[in-house]
C-alpha positions in Angstrom: 40.1 128.7 -24.9 41.6 128.5 -28.2 43.9 129.8 -30.9 43.0 131.2 -34.8 42.6 133.3 -36.7 39.6 134.8 -37.7 38.9 133.9 -41.1 39.2 130.0 -40.0 36.5 130.2 -37.2 33.3 128.9 -37.6 29.9 131.3 -38.4 28.6 131.9 -35.2 31.9 131.9 -33.5 33.2 134.2 -31.4 36.2 135.4 -29.2 39.1 138.2 -28.3 41.1 139.7 -30.5 44.9 139.2 -29.0 46.9 139.7 -32.0 47.1 141.5 -35.2 50.3 139.7 -37.5 51.3 141.7 -39.9 53.1 144.9 -41.4 52.2 148.3 -40.0 49.9 149.2 -42.7 47.7 146.0 -42.4 47.2 146.7 -38.1 46.2 150.3 -38.5 43.4 149.9 -41.2 42.3 146.9 -38.5 42.3 149.0 -35.7 40.5 151.8 -37.7 37.9 149.7 -38.3 37.5 148.6 -34.6 39.4 145.5 -34.8 42.0 145.4 -32.3 43.4 143.1 -29.2 41.5 143.4 -26.2 38.1 143.5 -28.8 35.1 140.9 -28.8 34.8 139.7 -32.4 31.7 137.1 -34.3 32.1 136.0 -37.3 28.9 136.1 -39.2 29.7 134.2 -42.5 32.7 133.8 -45.0 33.6 131.2 -47.8 36.3 129.5 -47.8 40.0 129.3 -48.3 38.6 132.8 -50.4 36.2 135.7 -50.6 35.0 138.9 -47.7 34.7 137.6 -44.1 31.8 139.3 -42.4 32.1 140.1 -38.6 30.5 142.0 -36.0 32.8 144.5 -33.7 30.3 146.1 -31.2 26.8 146.9 -32.7 28.9 146.9 -36.4 29.3 144.4 -39.0 32.2 145.1 -41.0 33.0 142.7 -44.3 36.9 142.3 -44.8 39.3 140.6 -47.1 39.7 136.6 -46.1 43.9 137.2 -46.2 43.4 140.4 -44.1 41.2 138.4 -41.9 43.8 136.1 -41.8 46.1 138.1 -40.1 43.6 138.5 -36.9 44.3 136.3 -34.6 41.4 135.0 -31.8 41.2 133.4 -28.7 37.5 131.7 -29.7 34.8 130.6 -27.1 
């Protein structure tokens, strides 16, 4: 298992969220979307260094900004 952020993961790669970096507002926003420690996520797609990152959380697909995706630390499989 390797630790990485959601933005740096490859499309199709899955893992478990271990922590959310950043301030209270950013963490709350991510948690409100269902991205919180202990949850399995799958990166669906994303652009290198910019643009939205599409992530699967359960049966939902979410688009989050690249900067926000960098705050999600994942233990990738």
